All heavy atoms as a GROMACS GRO file, in nm:
protein
  619
    1MET      N    1   6.836  15.232   4.229
    1MET     CA    2   6.898  15.279   4.351
    1MET      C    3   6.987  15.398   4.316
    1MET      O    4   7.053  15.398   4.214
    1MET     CB    5   6.980  15.166   4.414
    1MET     CG    6   7.060  15.210   4.533
    1MET     SD    7   7.168  15.082   4.601
    1MET     CE    8   7.049  14.968   4.661
    2ARG      N    9   6.990  15.496   4.405
    2ARG     CA   10   7.074  15.614   4.385
    2ARG      C   11   7.222  15.576   4.386
    2ARG      O   12   7.262  15.483   4.454
    2ARG     CB   13   7.048  15.716   4.497
    2ARG     CG   14   6.916  15.786   4.490
    2ARG     CD   15   6.896  15.873   4.612
    2ARG     NE   16   7.007  15.964   4.636
    2ARG     CZ   17   7.004  16.095   4.610
    2ARG    NH1   18   6.896  16.150   4.561
    2ARG    NH2   19   7.110  16.171   4.634
    3LEU      N   20   7.300  15.650   4.310
    3LEU     CA   21   7.444  15.623   4.300
    3LEU      C   22   7.513  15.632   4.435
    3LEU      O   23   7.591  15.544   4.471
    3LEU     CB   24   7.508  15.719   4.200
    3LEU     CG   25   7.659  15.710   4.182
    3LEU    CD1   26   7.699  15.570   4.137
    3LEU    CD2   27   7.706  15.813   4.082
    4ASP      N   28   7.485  15.737   4.514
    4ASP     CA   29   7.552  15.752   4.642
    4ASP      C   30   7.518  15.637   4.737
    4ASP      O   31   7.604  15.585   4.808
    4ASP     CB   32   7.524  15.888   4.706
    4ASP     CG   33   7.377  15.917   4.726
    4ASP    OD1   34   7.292  15.844   4.672
    4ASP    OD2   35   7.346  16.016   4.796
    5LYS      N   36   7.394  15.590   4.734
    5LYS     CA   37   7.355  15.478   4.820
    5LYS      C   38   7.420  15.349   4.772
    5LYS      O   39   7.465  15.268   4.854
    5LYS     CB   40   7.203  15.464   4.823
    5LYS     CG   41   7.158  15.358   4.921
    5LYS     CD   42   7.011  15.357   4.945
    5LYS     CE   43   6.976  15.252   5.049
    5LYS     NZ   44   6.834  15.241   5.070
    6TYR      N   45   7.429  15.328   4.641
    6TYR     CA   46   7.494  15.208   4.589
    6TYR      C   47   7.641  15.203   4.630
    6TYR      O   48   7.691  15.098   4.670
    6TYR     CB   49   7.483  15.202   4.436
    6TYR     CG   50   7.550  15.079   4.380
    6TYR    CD1   51   7.486  14.956   4.381
    6TYR    CD2   52   7.680  15.084   4.330
    6TYR    CE1   53   7.548  14.841   4.335
    6TYR    CE2   54   7.743  14.970   4.284
    6TYR     CZ   55   7.676  14.850   4.285
    6TYR     OH   56   7.739  14.737   4.240
    7LEU      N   57   7.709  15.316   4.623
    7LEU     CA   58   7.851  15.321   4.662
    7LEU      C   59   7.868  15.284   4.808
    7LEU      O   60   7.964  15.217   4.846
    7LEU     CB   61   7.909  15.459   4.634
    7LEU     CG   62   7.923  15.496   4.486
    7LEU    CD1   63   7.962  15.642   4.472
    7LEU    CD2   64   8.022  15.406   4.416
    8LYS      N   65   7.773  15.325   4.892
    8LYS     CA   66   7.779  15.292   5.035
    8LYS      C   67   7.746  15.145   5.060
    8LYS      O   68   7.819  15.075   5.130
    8LYS     CB   69   7.684  15.381   5.114
    8LYS     CG   70   7.693  15.356   5.264
    8LYS     CD   71   7.556  15.366   5.325
    8LYS     CE   72   7.558  15.331   5.470
    8LYS     NZ   73   7.514  15.198   5.498
    9VAL      N   74   7.636  15.095   5.001
    9VAL     CA   75   7.593  14.957   5.022
    9VAL      C   76   7.698  14.858   4.971
    9VAL      O   77   7.725  14.757   5.035
    9VAL     CB   78   7.456  14.932   4.955
    9VAL    CG1   79   7.421  14.784   4.953
    9VAL    CG2   80   7.348  15.010   5.026
   10SER      N   81   7.760  14.890   4.858
   10SER     CA   82   7.862  14.801   4.802
   10SER      C   83   7.997  14.818   4.872
   10SER      O   84   8.091  14.745   4.844
   10SER     CB   85   7.880  14.829   4.653
   10SER     OG   86   7.930  14.959   4.633
   11ARG      N   87   8.005  14.914   4.962
   11ARG     CA   88   8.124  14.944   5.041
   11ARG      C   89   8.243  14.986   4.957
   11ARG      O   90   8.359  14.967   4.994
   11ARG     CB   91   8.160  14.827   5.132
   11ARG     CG   92   8.059  14.815   5.245
   11ARG     CD   93   8.076  14.689   5.326
   11ARG     NE   94   7.990  14.682   5.445
   11ARG     CZ   95   7.860  14.665   5.445
   11ARG    NH1   96   7.792  14.660   5.332
   11ARG    NH2   97   7.792  14.655   5.557
   12LEU      N   98   8.216  15.047   4.839
   12LEU     CA   99   8.322  15.108   4.761
   12LEU      C  100   8.365  15.238   4.830
   12LEU      O  101   8.481  15.276   4.825
   12LEU     CB  102   8.274  15.137   4.618
   12LEU     CG  103   8.253  15.012   4.532
   12LEU    CD1  104   8.176  15.046   4.406
   12LEU    CD2  105   8.386  14.948   4.498
   13ILE      N  106   8.269  15.304   4.894
   13ILE     CA  107   8.294  15.422   4.978
   13ILE      C  108   8.224  15.396   5.110
   13ILE      O  109   8.110  15.350   5.112
   13ILE     CB  110   8.243  15.552   4.910
   13ILE    CG1  111   8.320  15.576   4.780
   13ILE    CG2  112   8.259  15.670   5.004
   13ILE    CD1  113   8.278  15.701   4.705
   14LYS      N  114   8.290  15.429   5.221
   14LYS     CA  115   8.239  15.390   5.353
   14LYS      C  116   8.110  15.461   5.395
   14LYS      O  117   8.024  15.401   5.456
   14LYS     CB  118   8.344  15.413   5.460
   14LYS     CG  119   8.454  15.311   5.454
   14LYS     CD  120   8.544  15.324   5.573
   14LYS     CE  121   8.652  15.219   5.566
   14LYS     NZ  122   8.729  15.210   5.687
   15ARG      N  123   8.099  15.591   5.367
   15ARG     CA  124   7.982  15.665   5.414
   15ARG      C  125   7.909  15.732   5.297
   15ARG      O  126   7.971  15.775   5.201
   15ARG     CB  127   8.025  15.774   5.513
   15ARG     CG  128   8.075  15.715   5.641
   15ARG     CD  129   8.102  15.822   5.744
   15ARG     NE  130   8.203  15.773   5.835
   15ARG     CZ  131   8.332  15.806   5.828
   15ARG    NH1  132   8.373  15.891   5.737
   15ARG    NH2  133   8.417  15.756   5.913
   16ARG      N  134   7.778  15.741   5.310
   16ARG     CA  135   7.697  15.798   5.203
   16ARG      C  136   7.727  15.947   5.182
   16ARG      O  137   7.725  15.994   5.069
   16ARG     CB  138   7.548  15.779   5.235
   16ARG     CG  139   7.459  15.814   5.119
   16ARG     CD  140   7.319  15.765   5.141
   16ARG     NE  141   7.231  15.808   5.034
   16ARG     CZ  142   7.104  15.781   5.029
   16ARG    NH1  143   7.049  15.709   5.123
   16ARG    NH2  144   7.030  15.823   4.929
   17THR      N  145   7.755  16.020   5.289
   17THR     CA  146   7.787  16.162   5.273
   17THR      C  147   7.917  16.181   5.195
   17THR      O  148   7.926  16.272   5.112
   17THR     CB  149   7.798  16.234   5.409
   17THR    OG1  150   7.891  16.164   5.492
   17THR    CG2  151   7.665  16.240   5.479
   18ILE      N  152   8.014  16.094   5.217
   18ILE     CA  153   8.139  16.102   5.142
   18ILE      C  154   8.114  16.065   4.996
   18ILE      O  155   8.170  16.126   4.905
   18ILE     CB  156   8.247  16.013   5.206
   18ILE    CG1  157   8.282  16.068   5.345
   18ILE    CG2  158   8.371  16.004   5.118
   18ILE    CD1  159   8.372  15.979   5.426
   19ALA      N  160   8.030  15.966   4.972
   19ALA     CA  161   7.993  15.927   4.836
   19ALA      C  162   7.923  16.043   4.765
   19ALA      O  163   7.951  16.072   4.649
   19ALA     CB  164   7.903  15.805   4.838
   20ASN      N  165   7.836  16.112   4.838
   20ASN     CA  166   7.765  16.227   4.783
   20ASN      C  167   7.863  16.339   4.746
   20ASN      O  168   7.853  16.398   4.638
   20ASN     CB  169   7.662  16.276   4.886
   20ASN     CG  170   7.551  16.354   4.823
   20ASN    OD1  171   7.573  16.431   4.732
   20ASN    ND2  172   7.430  16.334   4.873
   21GLU      N  173   7.959  16.366   4.834
   21GLU     CA  174   8.058  16.470   4.808
   21GLU      C  175   8.147  16.433   4.689
   21GLU      O  176   8.184  16.519   4.609
   21GLU     CB  177   8.144  16.493   4.932
   21GLU     CG  178   8.068  16.559   5.045
   21GLU     CD  179   8.143  16.557   5.178
   21GLU    OE1  180   8.259  16.510   5.181
   21GLU    OE2  181   8.084  16.602   5.278
   22ALA      N  182   8.183  16.305   4.676
   22ALA     CA  183   8.265  16.260   4.563
   22ALA      C  184   8.191  16.280   4.431
   22ALA      O  185   8.250  16.322   4.332
   22ALA     CB  186   8.304  16.113   4.580
   23CYS      N  187   8.061  16.254   4.430
   23CYS     CA  188   7.980  16.274   4.310
   23CYS      C  189   7.972  16.423   4.276
   23CYS      O  190   7.986  16.462   4.160
   23CYS     CB  191   7.840  16.217   4.330
   23CYS     SG  192   7.834  16.038   4.342
   24ASP      N  193   7.950  16.506   4.377
   24ASP     CA  194   7.941  16.650   4.355
   24ASP      C  195   8.072  16.708   4.302
   24ASP      O  196   8.071  16.804   4.226
   24ASP     CB  197   7.902  16.722   4.485
   24ASP     CG  198   7.758  16.694   4.525
   24ASP    OD1  199   7.680  16.645   4.440
   24ASP    OD2  200   7.723  16.719   4.643
   25ALA      N  201   8.184  16.649   4.343
   25ALA     CA  202   8.316  16.698   4.300
   25ALA      C  203   8.355  16.645   4.161
   25ALA      O  204   8.459  16.680   4.108
   25ALA     CB  205   8.421  16.658   4.402
   26GLY      N  206   8.272  16.558   4.103
   26GLY     CA  207   8.300  16.504   3.970
   26GLY      C  208   8.401  16.392   3.969
   26GLY      O  209   8.462  16.362   3.866
   27ARG      N  210   8.421  16.325   4.082
   27ARG     CA  211   8.518  16.216   4.090
   27ARG      C  212   8.458  16.079   4.061
   27ARG      O  213   8.527  15.978   4.069
   27ARG     CB  214   8.584  16.216   4.228
   27ARG     CG  215   8.675  16.338   4.247
   27ARG     CD  216   8.739  16.335   4.380
   27ARG     NE  217   8.633  16.363   4.480
   27ARG     CZ  218   8.657  16.384   4.608
   27ARG    NH1  219   8.778  16.377   4.655
   27ARG    NH2  220   8.558  16.412   4.690
   28VAL      N  221   8.328  16.076   4.029
   28VAL     CA  222   8.261  15.949   3.997
   28VAL      C  223   8.198  15.962   3.858
   28VAL      O  224   8.124  16.056   3.832
   28VAL     CB  225   8.151  15.916   4.100
   28VAL    CG1  226   8.084  15.784   4.066
   28VAL    CG2  227   8.209  15.911   4.241
   29THR      N  228   8.232  15.869   3.770
   29THR     CA  229   8.172  15.867   3.637
   29THR      C  230   8.096  15.736   3.618
   29THR      O  231   8.134  15.633   3.673
   29THR     CB  232   8.277  15.881   3.525
   29THR    OG1  233   8.367  15.772   3.530
   29THR    CG2  234   8.354  16.012   3.536
   30VAL      N  235   7.989  15.744   3.540
   30VAL     CA  236   7.910  15.626   3.505
   30VAL      C  237   7.907  15.617   3.353
   30VAL      O  238   7.862  15.712   3.287
   30VAL     CB  239   7.767  15.634   3.562
   30VAL    CG1  240   7.686  15.512   3.521
   30VAL    CG2  241   7.769  15.649   3.712
   31ASN      N  242   7.958  15.508   3.300
   31ASN     CA  243   7.964  15.487   3.155
   31ASN      C  244   8.035  15.603   3.084
   31ASN      O  245   7.994  15.647   2.978
   31ASN     CB  246   7.824  15.466   3.097
   31ASN     CG  247   7.755  15.345   3.157
   31ASN    OD1  248   7.819  15.245   3.187
   31ASN    ND2  249   7.626  15.354   3.177
   32GLY      N  250   8.140  15.655   3.148
   32GLY     CA  251   8.222  15.760   3.087
   32GLY      C  252   8.173  15.902   3.106
   32GLY      O  253   8.235  15.995   3.058
   33LYS      N  254   8.061  15.921   3.176
   33LYS     CA  255   8.007  16.055   3.198
   33LYS      C  256   8.003  16.086   3.347
   33LYS      O  257   7.969  15.998   3.427
   33LYS     CB  258   7.866  16.066   3.141
   33LYS     CG  259   7.860  16.045   2.992
   33LYS     CD  260   7.718  16.050   2.942
   33LYS     CE  261   7.714  16.019   2.794
   33LYS     NZ  262   7.579  16.000   2.745
   34VAL      N  263   8.035  16.209   3.384
   34VAL     CA  264   8.027  16.250   3.524
   34VAL      C  265   7.882  16.236   3.570
   34VAL      O  266   7.790  16.279   3.501
   34VAL     CB  267   8.076  16.395   3.543
   34VAL    CG1  268   8.059  16.440   3.686
   34VAL    CG2  269   8.222  16.407   3.502
   35ALA      N  270   7.863  16.172   3.685
   35ALA     CA  271   7.728  16.144   3.734
   35ALA      C  272   7.702  16.214   3.866
   35ALA      O  273   7.792  16.232   3.948
   35ALA     CB  274   7.709  15.994   3.751
   36ARG      N  275   7.577  16.253   3.885
   36ARG     CA  276   7.535  16.313   4.011
   36ARG      C  277   7.498  16.201   4.108
   36ARG      O  278   7.475  16.088   4.069
   36ARG     CB  279   7.415  16.403   3.986
   36ARG     CG  280   7.446  16.518   3.891
   36ARG     CD  281   7.328  16.602   3.869
   36ARG     NE  282   7.290  16.662   3.997
   36ARG     CZ  283   7.224  16.776   4.009
   36ARG    NH1  284   7.190  16.841   3.902
   36ARG    NH2  285   7.194  16.823   4.127
   37ALA      N  286   7.488  16.238   4.236
   37ALA     CA  287   7.456  16.140   4.340
   37ALA      C  288   7.317  16.080   4.319
   37ALA      O  289   7.290  15.968   4.361
   37ALA     CB  290   7.465  16.205   4.477
   38SER      N  291   7.228  16.152   4.253
   38SER     CA  292   7.090  16.107   4.234
   38SER      C  293   7.074  16.014   4.112
   38SER      O  294   6.964  15.965   4.087
   38SER     CB  295   6.998  16.227   4.218
   38SER     OG  296   7.037  16.304   4.106
   39TYR      N  297   7.182  15.986   4.039
   39TYR     CA  298   7.175  15.898   3.923
   39TYR      C  299   7.124  15.761   3.964
   39TYR      O  300   7.166  15.706   4.065
   39TYR     CB  301   7.314  15.886   3.859
   39TYR     CG  302   7.320  15.787   3.745
   39TYR    CD1  303   7.282  15.824   3.616
   39TYR    CD2  304   7.362  15.656   3.765
   39TYR    CE1  305   7.286  15.734   3.512
   39TYR    CE2  306   7.366  15.564   3.661
   39TYR     CZ  307   7.327  15.605   3.535
   39TYR     OH  308   7.330  15.514   3.432
   40GLU      N  309   7.031  15.705   3.888
   40GLU     CA  310   6.976  15.572   3.916
   40GLU      C  311   7.067  15.466   3.855
   40GLU      O  312   7.077  15.453   3.733
   40GLU     CB  313   6.835  15.559   3.857
   40GLU     CG  314   6.728  15.627   3.937
   40GLU     CD  315   6.708  15.566   4.075
   40GLU    OE1  316   6.706  15.442   4.087
   40GLU    OE2  317   6.697  15.644   4.171
   41VAL      N  318   7.135  15.392   3.940
   41VAL     CA  319   7.229  15.288   3.897
   41VAL      C  320   7.151  15.168   3.844
   41VAL      O  321   7.051  15.127   3.902
   41VAL     CB  322   7.319  15.245   4.015
   41VAL    CG1  323   7.411  15.131   3.974
   41VAL    CG2  324   7.398  15.362   4.067
   42LYS      N  325   7.200  15.112   3.732
   42LYS     CA  326   7.139  14.994   3.672
   42LYS      C  327   7.245  14.886   3.657
   42LYS      O  328   7.364  14.916   3.651
   42LYS     CB  329   7.082  15.028   3.534
   42LYS     CG  330   6.971  15.132   3.536
   42LYS     CD  331   6.928  15.172   3.398
   42LYS     CE  332   7.018  15.268   3.327
   42LYS     NZ  333   7.051  15.393   3.390
   43GLU      N  334   7.202  14.761   3.653
   43GLU     CA  335   7.296  14.651   3.633
   43GLU      C  336   7.362  14.668   3.496
   43GLU      O  337   7.296  14.703   3.399
   43GLU     CB  338   7.224  14.517   3.641
   43GLU     CG  339   7.178  14.484   3.781
   43GLU     CD  340   7.107  14.350   3.790
   43GLU    OE1  341   7.111  14.274   3.692
   43GLU    OE2  342   7.048  14.324   3.895
   44GLY      N  343   7.492  14.648   3.491
   44GLY     CA  344   7.566  14.664   3.366
   44GLY      C  345   7.636  14.798   3.354
   44GLY      O  346   7.722  14.814   3.268
   45ASP      N  347   7.604  14.894   3.439
   45ASP     CA  348   7.672  15.024   3.438
   45ASP      C  349   7.818  15.005   3.478
   45ASP      O  350   7.850  14.921   3.562
   45ASP     CB  351   7.608  15.122   3.536
   45ASP     CG  352   7.478  15.182   3.484
   45ASP    OD1  353   7.452  15.171   3.362
   45ASP    OD2  354   7.405  15.241   3.564
   46VAL      N  355   7.906  15.086   3.420
   46VAL     CA  356   8.047  15.084   3.455
   46VAL      C  357   8.077  15.211   3.532
   46VAL      O  358   8.061  15.322   3.481
   46VAL     CB  359   8.137  15.074   3.330
   46VAL    CG1  360   8.284  15.081   3.368
   46VAL    CG2  361   8.108  14.946   3.254
   47LEU      N  362   8.119  15.196   3.658
   47LEU     CA  363   8.150  15.308   3.746
   47LEU      C  364   8.301  15.326   3.752
   47LEU      O  365   8.375  15.228   3.761
   47LEU     CB  366   8.097  15.284   3.887
   47LEU     CG  367   7.954  15.240   3.904
   47LEU    CD1  368   7.924  15.215   4.051
   47LEU    CD2  369   7.859  15.343   3.848
   48GLU      N  370   8.346  15.451   3.749
   48GLU     CA  371   8.487  15.481   3.765
   48GLU      C  372   8.502  15.582   3.876
   48GLU      O  373   8.447  15.692   3.870
   48GLU     CB  374   8.546  15.534   3.634
   48GLU     CG  375   8.695  15.543   3.638
   48GLU     CD  376   8.755  15.572   3.501
   48GLU    OE1  377   8.687  15.553   3.400
   48GLU    OE2  378   8.872  15.612   3.498
   49LEU      N  379   8.573  15.543   3.982
   49LEU     CA  380   8.593  15.629   4.098
   49LEU      C  381   8.737  15.676   4.103
   49LEU      O  382   8.828  15.593   4.093
   49LEU     CB  383   8.563  15.552   4.227
   49LEU     CG  384   8.422  15.500   4.241
   49LEU    CD1  385   8.420  15.351   4.227
   49LEU    CD2  386   8.369  15.541   4.374
   50THR      N  387   8.758  15.805   4.120
   50THR     CA  388   8.890  15.860   4.138
   50THR      C  389   8.899  15.908   4.281
   50THR      O  390   8.840  16.010   4.318
   50THR     CB  391   8.916  15.976   4.040
   50THR    OG1  392   8.891  15.929   3.908
   50THR    CG2  393   9.058  16.026   4.051
   51LEU      N  394   8.971  15.834   4.363
   51LEU     CA  395   8.986  15.866   4.504
   51LEU      C  396   9.133  15.887   4.533
   51LEU      O  397   9.210  15.792   4.539
   51LEU     CB  398   8.929  15.754   4.591
   51LEU     CG  399   8.783  15.718   4.562
   51LEU    CD1  400   8.744  15.591   4.634
   51LEU    CD2  401   8.694  15.832   4.603
   52GLY      N  402   9.172  16.013   4.548
   52GLY     CA  403   9.314  16.045   4.566
   52GLY      C  404   9.388  16.014   4.438
   52GLY      O  405   9.347  16.053   4.330
   53ALA      N  406   9.499  15.943   4.449
   53ALA     CA  407   9.579  15.907   4.332
   53ALA      C  408   9.532  15.776   4.270
   53ALA      O  409   9.582  15.735   4.166
   53ALA     CB  410   9.726  15.896   4.372
   54ARG      N  411   9.435  15.711   4.332
   54ARG     CA  412   9.388  15.580   4.290
   54ARG      C  413   9.260  15.590   4.206
   54ARG      O  414   9.170  15.666   4.238
   54ARG     CB  415   9.360  15.497   4.415
   54ARG     CG  416   9.332  15.354   4.390
   54ARG     CD  417   9.311  15.282   4.521
   54ARG     NE  418   9.170  15.242   4.524
   54ARG     CZ  419   9.107  15.201   4.630
   54ARG    NH1  420   9.165  15.199   4.746
   54ARG    NH2  421   8.982  15.165   4.624
   55THR      N  422   9.255  15.516   4.098
   55THR     CA  423   9.134  15.509   4.016
   55THR      C  424   9.086  15.365   4.014
   55THR      O  425   9.163  15.273   3.991
   55THR     CB  426   9.162  15.556   3.872
   55THR    OG1  427   9.210  15.690   3.877
   55THR    CG2  428   9.037  15.552   3.787
   56LEU      N  429   8.956  15.348   4.039
   56LEU     CA  430   8.896  15.215   4.044
   56LEU      C  431   8.782  15.210   3.944
   56LEU      O  432   8.695  15.297   3.944
   56LEU     CB  433   8.845  15.186   4.185
   56LEU     CG  434   8.777  15.052   4.209
   56LEU    CD1  435   8.877  14.938   4.189
   56LEU    CD2  436   8.719  15.046   4.348
   57LYS      N  437   8.782  15.108   3.859
   57LYS     CA  438   8.677  15.091   3.759
   57LYS      C  439   8.606  14.960   3.787
   57LYS      O  440   8.669  14.855   3.791
   57LYS     CB  441   8.740  15.090   3.620
   57LYS     CG  442   8.644  15.110   3.506
   57LYS     CD  443   8.721  15.128   3.377
   57LYS     CE  444   8.632  15.174   3.266
   57LYS     NZ  445   8.706  15.194   3.141
   58VAL      N  446   8.474  14.968   3.809
   58VAL     CA  447   8.396  14.848   3.841
   58VAL      C  448   8.269  14.843   3.754
   58VAL      O  449   8.221  14.945   3.709
   58VAL     CB  450   8.355  14.843   3.990
   58VAL    CG1  451   8.476  14.836   4.079
   58VAL    CG2  452   8.268  14.960   4.028
   59LYS      N  453   8.219  14.721   3.736
   59LYS     CA  454   8.094  14.699   3.663
   59LYS      C  455   7.989  14.653   3.763
   59LYS      O  456   8.014  14.564   3.844
   59LYS     CB  457   8.114  14.593   3.555
   59LYS     CG  458   7.991  14.567   3.473
   59LYS     CD  459   8.018  14.464   3.366
   59LYS     CE  460   7.894  14.438   3.286
   59LYS     NZ  461   7.916  14.333   3.185
   60VAL      N  462   7.872  14.714   3.757
   60VAL     CA  463   7.762  14.679   3.848
   60VAL      C  464   7.705  14.544   3.804
   60VAL      O  465   7.660  14.529   3.691
   60VAL     CB  466   7.652  14.788   3.847
   60VAL    CG1  467   7.536  14.747   3.936
   60VAL    CG2  468   7.708  14.922   3.889
   61VAL      N  469   7.708  14.447   3.895
   61VAL     CA  470   7.658  14.313   3.866
   61VAL      C  471   7.519  14.293   3.925
   61VAL      O  472   7.433  14.232   3.864
   61VAL     CB  473   7.756  14.206   3.922
   61VAL    CG1  474   7.701  14.066   3.902
   61VAL    CG2  475   7.892  14.220   3.857
   62GLN      N  476   7.498  14.349   4.044
   62GLN     CA  477   7.373  14.327   4.116
   62GLN      C  478   7.342  14.451   4.198
   62GLN      O  479   7.431  14.522   4.241
   62GLN     CB  480   7.391  14.206   4.208
   62GLN     CG  481   7.272  14.166   4.287
   62GLN     CD  482   7.304  14.047   4.378
   62GLN    OE1  483   7.414  13.993   4.377
   62GLN    NE2  484   7.206  14.008   4.457
   63ILE      N  485   7.214  14.475   4.221
   63ILE     CA  486   7.171  14.587   4.304
   63ILE      C  487   7.089  14.530   4.419
   63ILE      O  488   6.997  14.451   4.397
   63ILE     CB  489   7.087  14.688   4.223
   63ILE    CG1  490   7.176  14.749   4.114
   63ILE    CG2  491   7.031  14.796   4.313
   63ILE    CD1  492   7.103  14.839   4.019
   64SER      N  493   7.125  14.570   4.540
   64SER     CA  494   7.056  14.522   4.659
   64SER      C  495   7.047  14.635   4.761
   64SER      O  496   7.144  14.707   4.782
   64SER     CB  497   7.132  14.404   4.717
   64SER     OG  498   7.073  14.362   4.838
   65GLU      N  499   6.930  14.650   4.824
   65GLU     CA  500   6.911  14.757   4.923
   65GLU      C  501   6.997  14.737   5.047
   65GLU      O  502   7.047  14.832   5.104
   65GLU     CB  503   6.763  14.765   4.963
   65GLU     CG  504   6.672  14.816   4.855
   65GLU     CD  505   6.692  14.963   4.823
   65GLU    OE1  506   6.720  15.042   4.915
   65GLU    OE2  507   6.681  14.997   4.705
   66HIS      N  508   7.012  14.613   5.091
   66HIS     CA  509   7.089  14.581   5.210
   66HIS      C  510   7.179  14.462   5.179
   66HIS      O  511   7.136  14.366   5.117
   66HIS     CB  512   6.999  14.547   5.329
   66HIS     CG  513   6.900  14.654   5.360
   66HIS    ND1  514   6.937  14.772   5.421
   66HIS    CD2  515   6.768  14.665   5.334
   66HIS    CE1  516   6.830  14.848   5.434
   66HIS    NE2  517   6.725  14.786   5.382
   67THR      N  518   7.303  14.469   5.226
   67THR     CA  519   7.397  14.361   5.201
   67THR      C  520   7.486  14.343   5.323
   67THR      O  521   7.529  14.440   5.384
   67THR     CB  522   7.486  14.395   5.079
   67THR    OG1  523   7.404  14.425   4.969
   67THR    CG2  524   7.574  14.278   5.043
   68ALA      N  525   7.515  14.219   5.356
   68ALA     CA  526   7.609  14.191   5.464
   68ALA      C  527   7.750  14.230   5.420
   68ALA      O  528   7.780  14.231   5.300
   68ALA     CB  529   7.605  14.043   5.499
   69LYS      N  530   7.833  14.263   5.516
   69LYS     CA  531   7.968  14.310   5.485
   69LYS      C  532   8.045  14.210   5.398
   69LYS      O  533   8.112  14.249   5.302
   69LYS     CB  534   8.044  14.335   5.615
   69LYS     CG  535   8.179  14.396   5.596
   69LYS     CD  536   8.243  14.427   5.730
   69LYS     CE  537   8.376  14.494   5.713
   69LYS     NZ  538   8.439  14.525   5.841
   70GLY      N  539   8.034  14.083   5.425
   70GLY     CA  540   8.105  13.981   5.349
   70GLY      C  541   8.054  13.963   5.207
   70GLY      O  542   8.127  13.916   5.120
   71ASP      N  543   7.930  13.999   5.184
   71ASP     CA  544   7.869  13.981   5.051
   71ASP      C  545   7.875  14.107   4.965
   71ASP      O  546   7.832  14.104   4.849
   71ASP     CB  547   7.723  13.938   5.065
   71ASP     CG  548   7.709  13.806   5.138
   71ASP    OD1  549   7.804  13.726   5.132
   71ASP    OD2  550   7.603  13.782   5.199
   72ALA      N  551   7.927  14.216   5.016
   72ALA     CA  552   7.927  14.344   4.944
   72ALA      C  553   8.006  14.336   4.813
   72ALA      O  554   7.967  14.397   4.714
   72ALA     CB  555   7.984  14.454   5.032
   73SER      N  556   8.112  14.259   4.811
   73SER     CA  557   8.195  14.252   4.689
   73SER      C  558   8.126  14.176   4.576
   73SER      O  559   8.171  14.182   4.462
   73SER     CB  560   8.330  14.187   4.720
   73SER     OG  561   8.311  14.056   4.765
   74GLN      N  562   8.015  14.108   4.604
   74GLN     CA  563   7.941  14.038   4.500
   74GLN      C  564   7.851  14.131   4.419
   74GLN      O  565   7.796  14.091   4.318
   74GLN     CB  566   7.858  13.926   4.561
   74GLN     CG  567   7.942  13.817   4.623
   74GLN     CD  568   7.858  13.710   4.691
   74GLN    OE1  569   7.736  13.721   4.700
   74GLN    NE2  570   7.924  13.608   4.741
   75LEU      N  571   7.838  14.257   4.463
   75LEU     CA  572   7.754  14.353   4.392
   75LEU      C  573   7.822  14.412   4.272
   75LEU      O  574   7.756  14.471   4.186
   75LEU     CB  575   7.711  14.466   4.488
   75LEU     CG  576   7.626  14.425   4.609
   75LEU    CD1  577   7.596  14.548   4.694
   75LEU    CD2  578   7.497  14.360   4.564
   76TYR      N  579   7.953  14.400   4.265
   76TYR     CA  580   8.028  14.459   4.154
   76TYR      C  581   8.142  14.367   4.113
   76TYR      O  582   8.178  14.274   4.183
   76TYR     CB  583   8.082  14.597   4.191
   76TYR     CG  584   8.177  14.595   4.308
   76TYR    CD1  585   8.312  14.577   4.292
   76TYR    CD2  586   8.130  14.613   4.439
   76TYR    CE1  587   8.399  14.574   4.400
   76TYR    CE2  588   8.214  14.611   4.547
   76TYR     CZ  589   8.350  14.592   4.527
   76TYR     OH  590   8.435  14.590   4.634
   77GLU      N  591   8.196  14.397   3.993
   77GLU     CA  592   8.308  14.320   3.938
   77GLU      C  593   8.416  14.422   3.899
   77GLU      O  594   8.388  14.516   3.826
   77GLU     CB  595   8.256  14.244   3.816
   77GLU     CG  596   8.356  14.174   3.733
   77GLU     CD  597   8.288  14.112   3.612
   77GLU    OE1  598   8.203  14.024   3.631
   77GLU    OE2  599   8.321  14.153   3.500
   78VAL      N  600   8.536  14.405   3.949
   78VAL     CA  601   8.645  14.500   3.920
   78VAL      C  602   8.690  14.482   3.776
   78VAL      O  603   8.723  14.371   3.732
   78VAL     CB  604   8.764  14.479   4.016
   78VAL    CG1  605   8.878  14.574   3.981
   78VAL    CG2  606   8.720  14.501   4.160
   79VAL      N  607   8.689  14.594   3.700
   79VAL     CA  608   8.730  14.590   3.560
   79VAL      C  609   8.879  14.621   3.551
   79VAL      O  610   8.953  14.554   3.480
   79VAL     CB  611   8.648  14.690   3.476
   79VAL    CG1  612   8.696  14.693   3.332
   79VAL    CG2  613   8.501  14.656   3.483
   80SER      N  614   8.924  14.726   3.619
   80SER     CA  615   9.067  14.760   3.621
   80SER      C  616   9.100  14.847   3.740
   80SER      O  617   9.016  14.904   3.800
   80SER     CB  618   9.107  14.832   3.492
   80SER     OG  619   9.044  14.956   3.482
   0.00000   0.00000   0.00000
């Protein structure tokens, strides 16, 4: 699954266009490297998002094309 779509489905970022812009601006890293929106996310990847003054680091646990709002947090595990 594409990185921008994963960020939207997991509800780490609300809209896919905003996720795409964050990737283009270099505010999203995967395993320590700046990633493009087209990066194929795999289970076990560590994502780091810098949104404003806040930095969020999560590990991808599961990949799903569609997820209910209540189950979105099960797709990732917060590292720090």
